[in-house]
N, C-alpha and C positions, 0 to 999 in steps of 0.2 A: 565417424565424428561424435563428439560429446559436447555438452554444455557445462561449463564451469559454474558451480554453485557458490554464492556468497552470502555469509550471513552477518548480521550485525555484531560489531565488535564493541561491547559496552565499555570496555576500559578506555576507548579512544573517544567517546563521546565528549563534546565540550559540556561546560556546566549545564545543570538541569534547565532545559528549555521553558519548564513549567514554573521556575522559582517565581513567586509572587512578588518579590523584593526587587526583581530586575525591572529597570525602567526603560531601557533602550529598546528600540524596535528591534524584536527578537523573532525572526522567523526560523523555525526549527532547523538546525543545520546539522543533520546526521549524514554523515559522508559514508559511513560504512555500510558495506554491502550485504546483501542478502541473496543474490543470485545472478548468474549469466555470463557465459562466454562461450563461443562456439570454437572449438578447436578440433584438429584431427589427432586422433590416437595413431601415432606412427611408430612402428617397430620394424626391424628388419626381419621379417617373418618368413620362415621357410615352409610354413605349413598353415593352412586356414582351417577354421573349425567346421563343424558339421552344419549341414542345411537347418533352416529353421522349420519346425512343425508348429501347427496351431491346433490346439484343442479346444473345443467350445460348443455351444449350441448353435441355433440358427443364427446366419449372419445379419438377417433383417429384424430380429427380435429385440425390440426397445427393453431396456432394463436400467437399473440405477443403483447407486450406493449412497449412504448417508454421508453428509460431510460435517464432521464434528467441529463445533465452534470452539476454537482455541483463543479468541479475542484478536490475536495478532495475525492470525491466518486460519484456514481451516484444514483438518486433516482427514483422510479416509483410511479405512481398515483394508490392508491387502495381506492376503495369505501367500506364503512362499514355502516351497519344498513338499515333500512327501514322506512322513506326514507333515501337514501344513503347520507353520508357525505364523502367527497373525501380529502384524505391526501397524501402528499409526503413522502414516507417511503423509508428509506435507503435499497437498493437491496443488500443484503449481503449474500455471500456464506459461511461465517464463523459461522453463527448461524442458528437456526431452528425454532425460535419462532416468531409469529406475535405480535408486541408490538405497542400500540397507546396511545398517551398522552390524559389522561381522564380529563374532565373539572373540576372534583373534586380536581385535583392536584393544590392546592393554591400556592405551593412553585414553580411551574414550570414557568420560566420567559415567558413573552409575546413574546420575541424575537425568541422563539422556533417555533412559528407558532400556527395553529389552534389546538382545542382540540375535543375530542369525547364527544357528549352529549347524548349518547344512552340510559342512564338511564331515560331521560325525553322525548326524541323524537322518539326513534326507536321502532317500533311495534314488531320487531323481537328479541329484546334485552332481554336477561335473565342473572340474577347474581345469580348463584346456590348457595344456602345455605346448609351448612353441620353442622352436629353435631360435634363439635371439642372438645376433652377433653382438659381441662385446665391442665397444667403441675403441678400447686401448688395443686390444690384441686381434680384433676382427675374428676371433674365433667363436663358433656358435656354441651356445649352452641351452639346455633345456630349463625354462622357467615360465610361470603364469605371465599372461599379458597384463601388464601394470600401467597405471596412470596417476600422474601427480596432479592435482587440481589445485589452482592457486586461488585463495581466498582473501578478501580484504583485511581479514584478522588472522591470516596464516594459510597453511597448506594442509590438504588431506590427500592420503594415498589410497587408491582403490586397485583391486584385482578384478579382472572380467572373468565371469563365471556363467554357468548355464544351469537353470532350474525352472520349475513349475511356479508360475505366478497367477494368482486369481484376484479380480476385482469384482466384488458382486457375483453375478452370474458369468461373467466373461473370464475365460481361463486361456492362457497361453503358454507353451513352454519357450522361455527366453533363451534360446541359443546364443551364446555370446552377448547377452543383453542384460545380465544381472550385474551391477557394479557393487562389490563388497568394499565398505570401508574398513580399512585395516590399520590405519594410522592417521594421526591428525595433528595440527599445530594451531587450531583456532580456539577462540575464547568465545564459547556460547553457552549461555545460562538457560536452564529449562528442559522441557521435554523435546527430544529429537531422536528419532529412530531411522529416519532416512526421507527420501523424496520420491513422489511419484511424478515425473515429468509428463506434462501434458501440452508441451510447447508446439510450435508451428513446424510442420514438416518441411524438410527441405527438398524441392523438387529435383529429381534427377537430371543432370545434364548429359551432354553427350560424351564426356569423359567416362571411361569405364569405372565401375566400382572396385575393380581389383588393383588399380594403381592410383597413387597419389601424384601430385603435380610434378615431383621429380622421378616419376617412373618407378619408385620403390613399392612393394607390396605393402597393404595396410589392412588393418580389421575394422570392419564396421559394427558399431554398437547400436543396434535398433532400439526404437522406443517400444514401451508396452502397447500403446494405441496401434502402431504399425504392425507390430508382430501379431496381435489379436484380431487384426482386420477391422478395428473400429474407425469408420470414416467420420462420423458426426458425434458430438457430445455437447452437454450443456452444463452450466454451473450457475448456483445461485445461493445466497445465504440469507438465514432468518435471523431476526434479533432474539438474543438469548436461547437459542433453539438450534438444532441440527438443520443444515441446508441439504441441498441435493445436487448429487453429481449424476446427470442423465448419460446414458451410454447407447450407442446405436439409435440417435434419436432421429425424427423425422425431418425431411428437407424443410428449410425456412424459405420465406419470400423476403424480398427487399435486402439482399445479402449486400454487405460491404465487403469487397475483395481486399485482401490484405496489401498494404502498399510496401511492407518490409519483406524481405526474402530470409531472414533469420528469425524474426519475431512476429507475433500477431500485432500488427501496427496499422495505423490509419492517419490519413491527413488530419492535421488540427487546424481549424480556421479562426479560432477566438473563443471568446465566452462573453455571456451577458449576465447581469445580476439585476433581476426584475426587468425594468425597461431601460436600464443603462448598460450600454455596450462597453465592454473594457477593450481597448485595442491592444491586442497581444502580438499577433502574427501578421499584420497587414504588411509590413516592411521586409519580412523575411519568411522563410518557409518554417513550419512547425509540424511535428509528428507526435502521436500519443499511442501509448502501449498499454492495452487492457491487461492487468496483471493481477492474478489472484494470490500471488505469493508476496505482494507488497503491502504493508499495512495501510499506508497513507497515500495521498495524492502527491506527485513530486514534480517540480518544474523549476525553471530559472528564478533565482531570488528576486530579481527586479519586477519580474512578472507577477509573482505572489505577493509582493508589496503593493502593486497596482491593484490587485484583486481585493486585497485587504481594506486598502483606502476607499476603493468604491463601494465595498460592501458596508463599511461604516456609515458612509454618506447616504446610502440607499436605506438604511435601517433607522427608523426614527428613534429607538431607544438610544443607539450609539450616537446618532447625530446630536441628540439633546445633551447626552453626557459629555460629549466633545465640546459643545459650546460653553457648558458650565465649568469643566475642567479647564478650559482656556482662561475663562474670567478668574478662576481661582489662582491659577498660575500667574496671570497678569498682576494680580493684587500682591502675590509673593514677590515678583520681579520688581514691583515698584517700591517695596520695602528693602530692596538691595539683597533679595535672597534668591538663589537659583537651586532648583531641584536638580541634582546631579543625574546626568543622563539624558537630559532632554534637549541639549544642544551641545555642540562641539566647542562653543565658545564661552568663556566665563564672562558673565556680564554683570555680576553683583559682587559685593564684598564678602558675603556670607553664603554659606551652603545650608540648605534646610535639612533637617532630620528626615531621613528616608522613610522612617516609621510613621512620622507625622503626615507625610505625603500619601502614604499608602492608607492612612486613616481617612484622608480626604477623598481618595479614590473609592474606598469601601463605602463611605457615607453617600458618595453620589451614586454609586451602583445601586445602593439599597433604595434610592429615591428616583432611580432613573425612569420609571414608568409613571411618576406622578402627572396628573393632568393630562395623560396622553391616553386616547382611545385606539387601540390596535384592532384592525379588521383585516380579514383576509380577502385579497381579491382573486377569488377562484379557490379551487379544492386544495388549500394549504400551499400554494406555490409562491406567491409574491405576497409582500406585506405593504400596508398603506395605512397611514394615519387617516381617521374619519376627516373628510373634506379636504385632504391633502391633494395638490396638483402634482401626480407622478411625472407628468411631462415636463414640469418646471423643474422638478427634483432632478431629473435626468440631465437636463441642461446645466443646472447649477452645479451639480456634482461633476460633471464632465469638465466645466471651466474650472472648478476648484482642484480636480485631480491633475489636469495638465497644467495649470498655473501654479501649483503648489511650490515648485522650485523657485520661480520668480519672486513669488511673494514671500517666501521664507528668507530669501537673500535680502530683499529691500527691508523686510521687518528687522533683520538682525543687526542694522546699521547702527542704531542708537542704543544708548543704555537702557536697561529694563525690558530688553526685547528677549524672545525665546521662541523655540521651535517645538510643536506639538503635532506629529503627524496623526491623522485620523487612524491609521493603521495601528498605532500604539494605543490609542483610545479603545480600539476594538479588542486587542488582546487584553488590557487591563480589564475591561468590562467582563469578558469571559472568565478571565482569572478569578473575579468576583462574583461569578454567576450564581453562587450559593446565597447571596443576598437578595436575589430578585427572581429566580427561577421557578420557585415552588409551584406557583399556580399559573405558570406561563406554558403556552403551546407554542413552541418556537417555530413549528410549521407554520403556523399561522401569522406569526409576527415578523420572522425573518424572511428575506426573499429567496428564491431558488437560484442555483447556479446552473447555467445552461451551457454546455461544451457543444461546439459545432464541429462534426467530423464528416469525413467522406472516405469512400473506399477508391481504389485504383480504377474501378469501373464508373466512377463519377456519381454513384449513389451517395445521398447525404442523409445525415440524422441529427436532430438536436437531441443530445443526451442530458436530462434534468437530474440534478442531485438535490435532494431536500435538506433543510437544515438538520433534521433527524440524523443523517447520515454525514454531512460535512462538518458537524460539531460533535466533539467527543467529550466524555466525562473522565475524570481521573482523580484519584486519591492520592495526596501527597504529604509529606512533612513539611510544614510551614513554621518558620521562626516567629513566634508572637512576643513583642516586647512587653514587660511588665515591671513594676517597681517593687522592690522587696525591702522590708525594714530589717537591717542587720545591725544589732547592737546600738539602735537609736540612729543609724545612718540610713537614708533611703537611697538605695542603689537601682540604677537601670540594668535590668537583666533580660534574658530571652529564654523561651523555652519552646520545645517542639510540640505542635498540635497537628493531629491528623485532620486534614481538611479536604473538602471536595472542590475542585476547580473544573472549569470547561476549557477546551482548547480546539483549535482549528485542526481539521485532519489534512495538514499540508506540511511538507518539508521541502526545503529548497535543494536543488541538485543543479549541476551545470554540466550537461550532456548535450553535445551537438555534433553533427556530421555535416560533410558538404552536400550530400544528397538530400538528408532528411532535415536539416536545419536543428532548431532547438527541440529537444526530446522531452515530452512529458509522459508521466507513467499514472495511469488511474488505477488505484489499488482497491483494497477491500470495499470502501464505500460504493464503488459502482455495482458490486455483486450484491449488496444489501438493496439496491435501487431496482436493479434489472436482473433478468435471466440472461445470461450471455450464452449465445449458441455459436458453436464452432463447426466449420466444415473443412476437414483436411484435404479434400479433394480427392481425385483418382489419377494424379500424375501431371496435372496442367496447372500452371500458375494462376490462370484466371477462375479456378474452382476453389482455391484456398481463400475462405471468407469467413465473416462474422455477422452476427445479427444480434440486436439487443431489444428484448420485450420487457416494458414496464411490468413491475410486480403487482400494481393495482390493475392491470389488464389480464395477466395470467400470473396466478399465484405460484410462489416458488414451490410450496406444497412439502410433502415429506415422502421419503422412500419407505415404503411398507411392502414387505413380501417381494422386494425387488422390482416394484412398480411405483411410479410416482403418482402420489395421491394429492391432488391439488385442492386441499381443504383447509381452510383459515382456521377451523376449529381445532385441527389436529396440531397446528403450529402453537395456537394458544394454550393448548393442553401441555405442550412440550416445553413451552417457555417458562422461565422462572417467574413467579410471582402470578402466572395465569391471567395476566392482563388481556383485555380484549384485543384479538387480533395478535397476540404475542407481543405487544408493545404499549406501555402506557402512553397517554396522550399529553401529560403535562409533567413538568419537573425534569429532574436529571435522569430520573427512570427511562425516559423517553429516548435516550441517548445510548449509543454504544460505548462500552467501557474500554479504556486504554490503561490496562493495570502494570505493563511492563514497557520497556523501551521498544519502540515500533521497529519493525524490519523494513529496511530499504534495500533497494538494488544499487549497485555500482556498475554502469555501463561503460566506464572509461576502457579505452582500447578496443571497443567493438566496432566493427566496420559494418555499417548498414548498407546494403547494395540496393 
């Protein structure tokens, strides 16, 4: 079996979701994939390759490898062949195959990085040849085992090979387990040399390994962890510094057994924002996939809209800005002016200049904290204005959230009415964060997001994500209006300025199955907040499990000499800027950076068992 790997196709993205001039409620709608599909590599094979042999040290010796922070994902150095060639492969818990770009791939762009030349240089390389029956003539011919993988942005072709693979101190000979990318039809920008799959193991069933469902022979492509005999591993990321991939780690307590049979997945029971519970999954089943290969959190668009709305109503600065913005829009509406994009209905005779409206938003954002004292209710987890009744806020916000539809419908009956969702105010406020964030510790001002998950064994956990990790910073080109004097005439013009904005680390996706319900994916923000521990088990479904340990309880640390050293000073030393603890406490420097289009997964067509 193999996993299909899917990458973001930049050419198919809708208009930039970060554009500050957009007024509609815009939750990032990136549909293009990054990874995942489980398929059988089936060929009419008359010969199966050699058995697998494992080379390495003690099976119980804990070791590690550094995870290089690539912003969108983290990569790990993997050595392949003899003599070894080293590649930066994406460390991905959503797939289970070891894939490397082959030097015979003439279509692979040079910007992707190096290529594997094992056919000519590796003494341990083998390209097994098989007798494959031609579909047209039914005549067998000798050829490599090949696999065409379908991507959201195109296809790639791979050949199944064998060679030595080493990750840190762990080494294995991948018999029929190394996939060579020999051709592609995908549109991918940036560095990409391949993938190291760390996905969930498929527990063997009573059906024999040598036959497929139709009784024809097949070839099984093993994962690196399976071949190397690695049962347990861990992953965590550091802000502006390398993270850590732990191998052959110690057993953990309070494990959550995987609810999915194909992916590392758990039951998802909903979310709370501070003291406000957001009703997401009470009427239907939801599942969540912790995925190191996805940049953002993704889930159903309507549910993300509910989260944004509740977040704005729970955050004093946003709630204050929303009140003032509604008042300003009411004034414009009474003058017969409508700001395009705030309502589906034209209610005035004139349309306002969008640039003027953005000036209003910018000015309100700059003054959004005036007269308000922000204080943390605990160690940077929830926010509360001094003297503010949070219980009342929860009740009012809940009524506002669930009554928004009825009130907006009734408000839009007469002239001069308009709609302004709090979710839109949240996004506008974040897009103009450069106006107010310089001296702000958002971990103390904004509330945490608590995800409630459970395993198949009934164990439950509250997974808290702080504002440091669910808000991202981004630089982008913004059109700025100006007036130029040309031959005595004043002309309205625009020019591009490079500005800093903030954005939520969420993107809408619509994946659901009969057995698992709505599917959520928890991407890289999870691994900045927690060390994720994985147990692949030893052949039993009830042993395949996960555990999450907060990094303020157990530091992610650094991999030094193939040993995990959990020292915050090492992280601070490695982090850019040398901030205490590796992260600044105020301003945009406290946020993770999104400099490219994020990587998301496309789970369409997957069957969750």
